[in-house]
N, C-alpha and C positions, 0 to 999 in steps of 0.2 A: 550497339550492346556491349557491355562490360564483359570480358571474358571469365569464365567460370572460376578460374584460378586466382582472379584478382577481387572476388567477392568475399566480404566478411559476413558469415551467416550465423555462426553459433552463438547462443547467448553468453557462454562463458568467455568467448572472445570479446563480445562487446562490454562485459562487465570489466574484464582486465584492462581494456583500453581506457574505460571511464574512471576506474580506481587509480590506476598507476600511470596513466598517461598525462602528457602536457597538453596545454590548450592555447589556442590562438583565436582571436575574435575579429570579425569584420562587421560591416553595418548589418548585413542580412543573412550572414551565416557564421556558425561556430565550429571550429575544427579541433578535434582531440586526436592525438597520435601517440603511438607507442611502439618502441623498437621490437621487431620480431626477429626469429632466427631462420626464416624461410627463404630469404634472398629474392622474394616477390612482395610487391606491395598489395595489400588487401585493403578494400574500402566498403564502408557500410553507410547507409543513409537514413536519416530519421527527419521526418516531417509529421509533426503532431497535428492534432485537430486545433489545437490553439493557434496554429501557424495559418491554417486554411480549413474553414468548415467543411467544404465540399471535397469528396475523395477525388473528384476529377482534378481539382487544383493541386491536391497533395500529390498526386501520381504524375502530374505534368511536371512540378518542381523536381521530383526524383528522377524522372526521365532526362530532364535537362541537365541535372547534376551528373548523372552516369555518363552522359555524353561528353560534358566538360572534362570530367576526370579521364575518360578514355582518351581524349586528345592529349592529355599532359603525361600519360603513363610512360612513354619512352624517355621522357626528360626527368622523371622522378627518381629519387634515391630508391633502392630496391629492397630496403629492410624495414619498412614500417607498416603498422596496422593504422588504419585512419577511420574516423567516424566524422561525417559532415552532418551537422544539425541545421535545419532551416529555421530562421527566425521569423516572427511576424512581419509582414511586409515584403517578403521575398515572392509573393504571388504576383505582384505587379511587374516583376522583372521579365525582360525577354532573354532568349539564350545567350547572346552576345554579352549582355550585362552580367549574367551568371558567370560565363566563362572568365571575363576579366576579374570579377571578385575571387573566384576560386584560385586563379593564377596569382593574384596578390596575396592570398591566404598562404598558399604553398610557398611563395617567396619569403613571406614573414616568418613562417615556421622552419625555414631552411630545408625543405623537403625536395628541392630541385638539385640536380647534379650541378 
């Protein structure tokens, strides 16, 4: 489980990241990130009905994403708000494929130390 201080929850925080943040894209995921002044990374996840029709599948994708990000928290720069959007086709991935793609996205966006 992702620690509470690392969760992006408020709508105004999501809106700020979407409007002013930069983006990076991979095959199955899209990453938006914006620098914050909190010295802790905060992460939000979005998995729309367009991605997976069943709530069970959307929740599974978000669980896998949370666990993948939790693994990389000690290696990440400590000053960003992130939003990870799941694209259609991400339903068929297993945890290790998701973890590899998230790692690649973080490196592409220069979010690792």
